[in-house]
N, C-alpha and C positions, 0 to 999 in steps of 0.2 A: 365705484372706486377699485383701482387697480390694487395688483397685490402689494407692489412697490408704495401705493400710497397707503395702504391701511400699513404695512410695515413703519413708515415714517410716524403716521400718527401713534403707534403703539411706543415708540423711542419718545415721541413728545408727551406723551401721558405719564409714561415712566420719569422723565425729569421733574414734570409739573409735580408728581408724587414726591419725588426726592426733593424738590424747591420749597414743597409744604413740609415734609419732616425737617429739613434744616432749617427754616423759621418758625416751628412751633415745637421743636424740641422744649419738652419741659416748661407748656407754655404758660403756666403760673409763675412759673420763678424766673422769667425775664424782667428784668429789673428795670425801673425810669432811670436815666442818666440828668445830671444838673438840668441840661439844656429843656429837657422833657418839662421838669418838675417846675422851670422856672414860667415854662408856658401854661404850665396848667394853674400855677397861681397866678396868670393874669388873666383868667377865667372868671374869676370870682366878683363879678361887676353885677350889679342888677340892672343896669338899661346897655343897650346896645352903644350909645354915644359915648356911655364910658368907657366902654371896651376899647371902643376906637381911640379916643384922648387918652387913657391910660394904658393901654396894652399893647396896641398896636403902633401907633406914634414912636413909643421908645423903644420898638424893638426894628431890627434890621431888616425882616422881612415884611414882605404883603401882607394882607389883611385875611388871605382865604383859608389857612390853614388855621390861625388864631380861632375867626369867627366859627369854622367849622368845630374847633376843640369845644367854643362855648356851647353852643347850641349841643352837641355830640355829649357831654358832661353833665348838662341838664337832664338830657334824657335816662342815661344809660349809667353815670357816674363816674367813680374816679379809679375804679379797679384797675390794675397794669394791661392785663391780659384785653381788657373791654378797651382800654383807650387803642390801646396798638393794633387791635384786630385790623380796623380798615386799612393800616397802614402796610399789614405785614400781605393782606389779601390784595392789595396794589402792588405788592412786591412778588408775588406768586403771578398774576396776571399779566406784570411785565413780560417774565419769561415766556408767556404764550405771543405778545405780540411781537416778541424780538425776532421769535422763528419765523411768525406769518409775514412780517416786512422781509427777514432775511429771505424768507422764498420767494417774494413775490418779486424783490427787486435783483436776488442772485439766481440761487440753487435752492432748493431742500438741505442740501449738504452745508451749506453758508447759515443758512436757517438754524439747523440743531447745534452747530459746533457752536454758533454765537448765543443760541438758548443753554447751551449747557454751561456756558462762562457766568451767564445772570442766575444761573439757578446755585450756582457751588461755591463760589467766592466770598469771603469776607465782607468785602465791600459793598455789593448790592443786599447779603444777608443781612449784615448788621444795618445797614440804613433801612431795610424793610422794618425794622423790629424797634426803629424810632421814631415816636407819634410827631415827625418833624416833618417839612415839605419836599423830602428826597425823594421816598418810595413814590409818594403821591405825585411829586413833579416827572420822574421816570414814565409810570404810567401815563399821567395827560400827555405828556411829551410825543410817545410810542403810538396814542391813538389820536392824538393831530394831525403826526404825518400819515398815519395810514390812510384818512379822510383826504387828506393833502393831495396824496398819491393819487386817489380814485378821482378827485377834481382837476386835476392838473392832468393826469397819462391816462384818464380812464371816464370820460366825461358822460359818454355815452350809459355808463352804469347810473340811473338814479341819481341825478346829478344834483336836485335841488336837495335833495336829502344828504348826500356826501356834504353837500356847499353847508347846508344849516349845521351838520355837525362838525364841520373844519369851524368854521366861525366861533361854536361853543366850545370847544377843546383847546382853541385857542387862547380864546378870553381865560377860562381856567387855567391854565398854563400862566398868565399875564397875574393872574390873581395869586398863584401859587408860590412862585420866587423870582427873585432878578433876574437870575441868571434862564430861567424857564421861560420868563418873558424876552430876555434876548434870543435867545435860540427861536420863539413863537415869532419875532421881527426877523431873523434870517429865514426862517423857513418861507414866511410870507414873501419876503423880498426874493427869493431864489425862485418861486412859482413865475415870476414876471417873466423871468427868462425861458421858462418852458412852455407856459399857457398857450393854446391854441388862439388864434386872434378873434376868434367869434366870440371867445369868453372871457376876452382879457377886459370888459368892462363888467362884466359880473364879478368877476377876479377882485376888481378894483374897490368895486362897492362892498365886497366881503370885507377886503381888508377897512375899510371906514366904518363898518357894519363891528370889526373888534375895537376899533379904537374908541368906538360911543360906547360900547359895552365898558371898555376902561376909564372915563372920563371921571364916575364917582371914586376913583381910585386915585386920580391924579393928583390931588392936595396932598395925599399920604406920602405918593411917591416922591415929589421935589421937598418935602420936610426931611423926608429920612435922606435923600441925597442932599439937601446942606446941612445935614448934622452931622453926614460922613459914616462911613461904615466902622469896620471895627479893627482898625490898624493899631488902635491902643493897647491890641492884646494878641494881636494874628502879624508874625513878621512876615516882609517882604518876601516873594519867591526868589529863588537862585536860579542861577542859569541851568543847573540841573535838573529843573521841576520837572520837567517831563518823562526823565529818567527814573527819578523818584515815585512817581505817578505810575509809571509802568511797574516797577518792584515793587509797590503798594498792591498794584492791582494781582498781581501773580504770587501775592501772600508771602515775597522773601523767600521763596521756595526755589533752588535749584534745578529743581524736577521739573518744575512749572514752566521754569523760562526754557529748558531742552523743549520740552513738549510743543511749548508755544512756539517756539522757534520751526522746530519740525512740521509743524501743521503749516506755518507760513510759507516756509520756503516749499514746500509742496503743492502751494497752489502758484507759489512764484515760478516754478517749472512747467507747472501747468499751462502757464499764460506764456512764456518763452515758446514750448514746445508747438501751442496751436498758433502762436504770430499771430494774436487778434488784439485790438484795442482794449483795454477795459472798458465796461460798459459806464454808460453817466451817469447812473445809480452810484460807481465807484467816487468818481471825481465830487457829486453830490454830499456822499457819506465824508470824505476825507473833509471836505469845506465845512461841514456841519461841524466836525469835532473841532478843527482847527481853529476858525474863527472865533466860537464863545473861548476856546484855550487864552487865543493872543490878546483879546481884549482886557481878559480879568489879568491875564498876563502881566501886560503892560500900563495899567490901568492901577493895579497893586504894586507896580513898581514905582510909578511916577507921580501917583495922585495919592489913592489911598489904598491900605492892603486890603481885599475882600477875596483872594483868592485861596480857597479851600476845595480839597477831594471832593468834598460833598455836592459842590456848586458844580463839577463837571459831570456828576451821574446821569443829568439828564441826557447829554449828548456820548455817555460812553459807549452805547450799541454801537454807535456812526462810528467810532474808533473800532471795533469789534470789526465792523460789516468790512471796514480799508484794511484791516489786517487778513480777513479772511475771504473777502470777494472774490478772488481770484479762485476758489477753488474749483474743482470738478463737480458734476453732480454725478457721486458715487453710487452704486449699487448700495444696498441695504447693508452688507456683511460689511464694507469699509466704513459705513456711516458708524455702525453700530460701534465698530472699534474705536476709531476717533472719540464718539460720546464715551465709551467707557472711561476709554483713557485720560480723558478731560476731569471726569468727575472723581475717577478712582485717587489722581493725584492732586485732583485741588482739596477734596474733601481730607485724603490725609493732611494736607496741611494746614488746613482748617482746623484741625483736629490735635493734631500733633505737636507741628511745628509752632501754628500761633496760637494755641492751647485756646481756642475760641470759648467755649464754654463754661471752661473753667475758670477765667479771667473776666469775662463780658460780663458774666452771671454772678459775680463779686461786685455787689454795688455798693461802693464807698460811703453813699448816704445810707443806705439802709445798715451795712457793717457800724456807723457811726452810734446810730439809736440801739443796735443790738449790747455791743459792747458800752457802751457808756450805762445802760440799765444795768448789764450784769453787775459792773464793777457798783456800783450805787449800793444794788441789793445785796452786793457783798460785804461790802465797806460802811455803807450808811454816807446818806448825802452830807452828814456835817462833816466826812472825813475826805472830801473828794471835791475837789473844782473841776468843774465840766466848762473846758472852755472854748467856747466859737468864735471864730472873726467873722466880723458883719455886723451885721444886723438879722434879728430874728426873721426867719423867713417860710413860705409854705413848704421848703424842701423837709427841713426837719420837722415841721408841724405836721406832717402828711406820714411820716414813720412814726412818729410819737402815737399819734391816733389809730394807727395800723396795729402797732402793738400794743397800745393802753400803757402808754409809760409817761410817767411824769420827773422826769428829769431836770433838776435844780439847773440848768445852762447860765453861763456866766458870759455875756456877749461882750465884745470889745470891739470898739471902732475900727476901722480901714483907715490910717493916717499914718505919714510920717512922722510924728512925733510918737516915738515909743511909750513917752513917762506916763500914760494911764495904766499900760500894760505895769510897768515896771514898779508903779504905787500900789497896784491892786496886788501883786504878789510879793509887796513888803508888807504889806496890811494883812494878807489871809496867808495861814501857812498850816493848810492840812495836810497830811501826809501823802495826797494822792493828787494827781492833775491828769485829765483826759483832754487829748488834744486832735484837732483832726486837720491835718496839712492837705490843706486840695492844690490840684495843680496852678489854682490862681492864688492862692494866699501867699501874705508876704510871708517870705523865707526868713528874714531877721526875727520872726515870732520864735523860730526853733532855737537859737543860743540864748537868748534871753531866756526862754524856759527853763534851759538847761543849767544856767545858772543859780536857780533855785529848784529845780527838781535835776539833781545829775544823774539818775538812775533810770533806767528803761524797766519797766515790767512787761511790755507788750508793745510791738511794730508789727502792723498788720497793713503790706502794701495791697493796694486795688488798682486798678485804672481808675485815672482822675484823682486820686488821693492816698493818703497814710493815715490811719489811724493807730494814736499813742495812748500809752498810758505810762505816766513818769510818777516818779516819788522821791522823796527826799531822803528815805532810808536805807543806808546802802545794804540792810539784810534784807531788804524786801524787793530788790533791783539788782540790775548789773551797770556796768559801765558800756556805754553806747559806739565808745569811739574804737575803730581801728588803728589809728593813729596819732599823736599827740605832741606835743612838742611846746613849751615853754619857756622864754627868755624872761627870766625873774632879774636878772640882772645883780644875780651873786659871782658870777665868773662865765669862764665859756660855756657855748649851748650850742649843740650842734644842730647843724643847718642857717645858725644866725651868724650874721657878721659880727666881727668882734666890735663892743663899743667903743667911742670914744672917753676914756676912761676920766678928762676933765670933765664931764659932763653929768658922771655919777653922782649922785647924792647921798649921804648915809646920814641926815638929817629929819628926812621923811621918806615914809613908804609904805607900800600897801601890804605887804609880807616881807620877810626877811629883813636885812638891814638896809638895802640900796636901794634906788628910784634912780629913772634916769630924767633929765632938765632939758626941756625944748626952750627956746626964748627965739627973741626976733629977728636972731642972726643964724639961727640953725633951723634949715629949712626940712632936712631928711635926717634918720636915725638909720639904727642896723635895723638890715632887711633880713627877713628869712625865705631862703633857697632851697629849693629840692624837688629832687626830679619826682613827676607825677606817678611812677610806678611803684617808686617807692612808699608813701604815702596812701596808695590807693587799693583797694580791692576789685574796684570794678569802675566803668564809665558812668555808673548811677551814683557813685558815693557823692557826698554834700560835705564841701571844705566850710569848716565854721570858724570863725575868728574871733576871740575876745583879747580887751584890754584894759587895763585899770590907768585912769586919768585923774588929776589933781589940778583942775584948773585955777589960775590966777587972774584970769579974764574971761570975757566970752571966748566960747569956743566956733565960732564961725568961720569956715574956710581952713578947716584942720579936717582932714578926710582918712580913713583905714582902707586902703587900697590891694588890691589881689591882680597879678596878672600872670598870664599864661604866656610861654613863648616856646618857639622851637628852633635851633638854630642862630639866633636871633632875631626871628621873624615872631612880632608881635602876635597871636593866635585870640586872647581876649584881655579888656583891660576892664575892671571896677571899680568902685569904689561908694564909701558910705560915709555921708558927711559924720562926724559923733556928736553933732548939733540936735541929730534924732533924737538921743539919749540926754543930752546935758543943756539944761534950760540956760538962757543968758545971766539969770541969777545964781545959779549954782556954780559957787564957786568955794575955793579953801575946804574940801571935801572931793572925798576919791568915790569916783563914779563908773561903772564900767559903760563900755561901747564894743557895739558888735558891725560884724560885717559875715555875711554867707554866700555862698557859691553854689549853686548844682549842677555839677556837670554834665549834667542829662540836657543842659542848656548851651552848651559849646562845643563845636566840632571838633573833635580831637583826632581826627582823621593824620597826623604829624608824628615823624618820630619824635623822641629824647626831648618830650615835653618838661619844661621847667616852671614850677610855680614859685613864684615873689610874692612876698607880703612884708608891707611898713606901713609908717605911717608919714604921712606930707603934710607939713607944716606949712601949708600954702598962705595962711592968713597972718603967718610970722608970729603965732601966738606963744605966751609964757606961761607951760605947764609943766607938773611933773607927770612921769608915765612909769606902768612897771607890770608883771605879769602879761606881757605878750603873748598870745597864746594861739595858738593853728591846731586845728584837730581835723580828723575826719571821722564821718561816721556811714554806716550805710543806708545808701537812699534806696527810691523805690523803682526797681528797674519797668514796673509796665505805668507808669505816670501817663508816659505819652503813646500808651502801646494801641490807642484806637489806630493811627496811621503811621507809627514807626515800627523797627523791625525790635524785635525783643531781646 
């Protein structure tokens, strides 16, 4: 081994040590995510056939990782670090294989620079700490390509051993994730373009062997394809998706943008100066990243939304090779400078800018159990409603067992009809209520709860959700609102159009002396209009809307509408039918209806944004309305932190 090789391997060793430290920082405090707990909840079956029918078929992923977790947890249990350890190891080993492949295809400089990025960015660190098919897929994809490269370009080196391992790891990729399956297929077809003629038949037979190994999974694949992807909650990618992806990879750090740009330009200048055509490996790398990206992008745009950053991680190293494959083979000192710069900038961005260990290690689900247990012990179970949306799950039972708690949760169904929740809150009136608002929770629960528990004791923001403690006693909490405006129809009201006085009624009201009458000839009433900047403190605020209604008939096709616009251009339009809160049989009594907006769900990069709120009597119904309120409260700035800028 030459002195240069020794220096290279020393740098690689230090990278692997750093990668291990970043992935194993406080190893016993790495929390489970919702996705992981959901997958673990699907391991509790007594037979393999049950596992497939009740855990795999209902999921959007192939069977590989679910089957692995099934047997792994049977052997070693459900401790966080025990469950995550194989995936962390895969993440660390991926750094090693990124270097090996980069050196093999380009040079040691490209290998070390690419490995330094995989070792130190949130993208690869976080998915190494998830017990899901991401770091495993990254590792399997790299090993598959390693042996594919030997089969195609070095057939004279232990051909049958390399062919066997290529077949094995291709099949494992197919069982791991649909995007790693796609990548394995692309790699396989690429080989047809480069394989030597005398090895073509053997290579084709290898491809057939991979397909045969996948046959037991075909019925699962077609079943999952039939039921569709995750488009019910995942949005379709925009035209700037690739830009957002690169910003995310570089952790939204200006320093990281500049450094990556400098290294890229350094390689480009080297290419131009030497006037050499890029190696074929460069075009292979570029194609291997772009093809899965474009297939996922257009499938998500025109069929079913499946595009996530996590699904692109299997081909992420080939994006790095495409960016840094032009670098010259530098001496040890310049290589070390590049690697130190990358590690310094990325770790700084990870810890300081992204606050990775502060935010990621604060589990919304774990805090939910701790907070509920604490308040329950403090005030007593009889003085508390511990409200949870949807059905009991492994998520809560896992942490209840971990902390030996016995919290009397109240389970509310996911339903478009909020009558069940409203009736429960009217019938049960203890002074405290806890509520855990996850990213996927129905936002309308929040204004309903605040109608009965209008003061806040605690608001704990985590990535993925917020833990709340509310109270009905003003001496025990404070108002959560940073802005509020209520039109009670008693006179002029700031931000509200002046109502048509001929429709004011002094015979019936919810509060004060007047209400406003809507009838079959009256589709619109007064509108709330306010500049967004005046009513919010951040782009993560929540806008909560409440109105009191007195129906004289059924309230179908009556909607509470909120729209945002900039210089006449509509940015967002949303509405809630009041029938979600008012049954057809409910008439001649005052009932509240609600609407809510999370500003984090709206692209607000527009000037002079205005908010409009109004009632739309689309069905031309007869009713009275009163106390039309628009309020703003602090939202969760970390709710989408996993992939978004803070």
